[in-house]
N, C-alpha and C positions, 0 to 999 in steps of 0.2 A: 504494500500500500504506500503510495507516494504521500509525502508531507505537503502541506499547503505552503505556498510562498506568499509573502506580503511585500509587495513592491509598489512603486509609483512610476508613472510614465510622464515624461515631459514631451508634449506634442508641439512641433514647430511647423507651421505651414510653410511651404516652399516659397522662398523670397520674402518672408516676413519674420518678425520676432516670435519667440515661443509664447504660447498661451500662458497666462498667469495661473489659472486653475489647473491642477494636475489630475490625472486619472489615477485614483486609488485602486489598486488591484490586489485581489486575494484569490489565487488560483492554484490548481493542482497540476494541470497539464496545458499544452498549447491550445487545445480546444476551448477550455475555459478562458484562457488569456485572450484568444481571438474574439470570443463572445463579449467579454467585458470591454475590450477596446472598441469594438463595433458599437456598443451601446454608448460609450463616451463620444465617439465620432458622430453619431446621430444627433447629439446635442449641439455640435458645432456646424454640421451640414444637414439640417433637417429636411430640406426640399428634395435632394437627389433620390433617385429611385434605388440605386445600388451603392452600398458602402461595403468595401472589403478591406481586410487587414492582411498584409503580407508580413508574417513574423520574421522570415529569414532576411528580407530586404529592409525590414523595419520601416515600412511605408504604409500610409493609409491611402487607399485608392477609392476615389469617388467617381462613379459613372465611367469607369475604365481608365481614368487618368490619375497619376499620382498627385495628391494634393498636399500631403504633409509627411514629415519624417517624425519618428518617435524614438526615444531612448528610455530604457528601463533602469531604475535606480533603487537601491536599498535604502530603507530608512536608517537614520543614524540612531544607534542605541546608546542611551545615556548610561546604562548600567555597565557596558563594556568600557566606556570612556572613564567612568569613575574608578573602576577597578585598575585600569592602566595608569591613571594619574592619582596617586594618593593625595588626599587633602582637597580634591576637587569635588564639589557637590556635597560636601559634608556640612 
C-alpha cells in the first residue's frame, strides 16, 4: 500500500508570472495527482471544454495547447528544522 504524499504545486502560465494561490495536493499515485491538478486548473480556465495535465512534461494543456507549467514542492517542516537547529523555536 502506497503512502499519501502532501505537496503543493506552483502553477505558472506560459509568458506570465506564477499564480499566487497554490494547488494543495494530497495524493497516493499519478492518477490522483492528475485529478487534483485538473480540478485546480478548472478554477483558472473555467470556459474551455478540455483540460488535461501532463505529469511527465509538467504542463497543463487547455483545449490541446499548453497553457501553463507547474512544479511540485514539499512543505517545509518546522519540526525537522527545530531538531536540526537547537534553540530555534523553543
